[in-house]
C-alpha positions, 0 to 999 in steps of 0.5 A: 500500499505505501511505497518504501523509500528509495534511499539511492533515488535523486529526490531522496538524496538531494533532500538528505544532502540538503538538510546535512549542509544546513546542520553543518554549516548552521551552528552557534555563531548567530548565538555568540556574535551577532551582537559583537557584529552590531558593536562594530558596525554600529548599524542594524542595516550595515549588518544585516547587509554583510550577512547577504553580501558574505553568505552570496561569496560562500555560495559562489566560492564553494564551486571552487571547493567542489573541485578542490574537493575532488582531489580527495574523492577517492582516497585521503581525508577531505579537510583544509590541511591536507588539501594544501598538501596536495595543491600547494606543498607538505611544509605549508599544509604542515604549518596549517595544521599547526595553526589548527591545533594551536590557535583554531581549536583552542580558540573555539573551545575556549569561547564555549568554555568561558561561555558556560561559566559566564551563563552559569554565573547569570542565570544562577544570579551569582555575582563573585568579587573579582578575584574569584571570578577570574579564579573560577574561570580558570578552574572551572575552565580547566576541569572542563577541558579534561572533563569533554577530553575524557567523554570523547576518550573513554565514552564515545557513544555518549558523546556522540549522543550529546551532539545528537541532543544538541543538534535539537537543542540548538535549533529549537531556540533558533526556530522560536527567536526567528518567528518572535523577533517579528511578532515582537516587534509587530506588538511593540513597533510604537515603542521599538527602534527596530532596524534604527541606529541603537544608542550607546552605553552613554544613551547617544545615538551615534551615526556610523563612520566609514570603518563600520561599514567594513566592520563585523567580518570576523563574526560573520565569517565565524558563522559561515566557518566550516561551509567548505567541507559541505564539498566533501559530500561528493565522496558518499553521494551515489547521484553525483549530478544532485550534489552540486545543486544540493550544496549550492541550494543548502547555502543559499537557504543558509544565507537567506536564513541568517539575513531573516534571522538578523532582521528578526533578532534587530526588530525584536530585541537588541540583536541576540537571540537571548534578548528575543527569548527573554522577552517570549518568556515575558509574555511578549512584553518589552517592559516586564514586571522584575518578577517576570523578567527574572524568570525569563532570564533564568529560562533563557540563560539556562538554555544558553548554558547548555548550548555552550557547555554541549559544544565544548563537546562538539569541538573536543571531538573535532579538535581531536579527529582533526589532529589524529587525521593530520597526523595519519596524513604525516602532517603533524608529528606524534610519538611512534607507537602513541599515535591514538585517540587518546593520545591526540585527545589529550594532547589537544586539550593540554594545548587548548587549556594552556591557550585558554588560561593565557588569555583569561589571565590576560583578560582578567588582570588588565583593563578594557571597556568597563573591566579594571581588572582585579579592582573592578568594581561589582556592577548594580543589579541588571548590569551583571553580564558585562561584568562576568564577561569581563575575564573572557574578552580576549577569548571573544576577539581571538575566536573571530581572528582565528577565523579570519586566519583560517579564511586566509589559508582558503584564500591561498588555498583557491590561488593554488587551485587556479595555479593547478588548472595550468600546472595540472599537479593534482589531476582533478575532474573539472567543475563549471564555473570554476574560474569566475568563482575562485577569483571572486572568492579569493578577492572578496575573502582577502578583502573581508579577512584584511578589514577583519584584522584591522578592526581588531588590531586597531578598535579605535577606527570604530569609534566615532569622530571626536570619541576616538579611544586610545589604543594603549587603552582600548585593549588593541594594544594588548591584543595586538601583542597577544596576536603576534606572540601567538603567531610566533609561538605557532611558527616555533612549534612548526619549525620544531615539528619540522626538525622532529621529522628530520630526526624520526622520518616516515618509513615511506616519506611523506607521501600517502598515509601512515595507516589508511585503515586508522580510525581517526573519527572515534564517533564513527568507530563508537558507531561501528562498534555498536552496530556490529555489537547489535547485529551479533546480539540478533544473530545470536537470538536468531540461532536460539529462536531455531 
């Protein structure tokens, strides 16, 4: 009576890939970066247009990555590092791998570790003194790094199920906020600024300056980060012809979703998911009673606490898998006989934990914005959020800057792919519209990344005329020093690794993989083991029944 779904059909595979791409790309960026965006652009209109422009550049550039990803369609791992090895050279690829291990993954893990702690304080209503706050960030933060490393190593199935649960927890508040923002504005539009300019901390409305039109790049790139890996869906697809359509359709949908989401959040609140959800839980009242506001805050910040907590699990897994995968591709040195998921997990945890503590200490002990180090005075009731996030100031900036650095690598990779069209160094099937996609993607991404770096290194450029803050006092100088030291440290680690490669060379050189059968993804290995166990139990049950 009912036809069984044909999983090999073109329609089924299109929708499967379409939904998979949405799941890959729509993440936590909109939760944690939209307010950073408005603080840099000063205008909801500028911020929303930037979502659209950067999103469309991602849609165009993915065509170039469809050709790049064909290089690992039959063998090898589809990672940025491995693509760099194929299209550029092994040494640059090893540097990119170190960049991922020492800056990118630690920055992502650190932002969610610190936000987990901050949201815990906000929803519980606890406001410790500066010294206690800084100590909590360090001690609890390190415990979270270790905890999720243990979970991923010794309970991979639990880690995988946590991530599956996170998908639902992550999307439900987004869907609610998406529709609620428009409803809130429709009900309260007479008393809300809508898409108009927002007042600053002093209650003044200031017109944007030139650099505000170029600000916010890092925040948006953070939200689109990982989009290039959608090109890897070509590898497992049975109907190859539906893949380009599914990828492009998925990325267009994501871009439109982010643009409409930005509209909704700016119309219904201050640009953050939290502000819209608080109004929802307060009965769509923008001026709720103190009791209703407290209840709404508790619910919303509890949701945000769990989203950030579970994202630590996700990036712990990604960081570990990426490190082990790059080692298997002979890009990262791990001591012979020690290359296991356990070694990779605790190595990444140690690196990320050190990175996190360093940034928290600098952020907690230095002055920036309304935070004055250990001498900071506890805030008035209702203004705790800015105080509680004081120590994580540089963690937030570095999480955006690390994405800017990766997009520079992505631009270099596209340039190399264009050169490959001439040299044919890597044999890949050619993709239609590669040239315009690669040229447009490279030019715009280089422009976006340069603007993003300038804004973080010289934040005074975003200040209105006549109100410029000093570079030595606004966090710009301290961050520039952090940024340079981090880059230098990465280069030093890379050079030391090159020395280890010479001292302990691979048996067959740098070509190919160490072990084609190596399990670099603990979730996949755990799922295979579970399926095998269930199949074995079913077989035993059948034998007993006969």
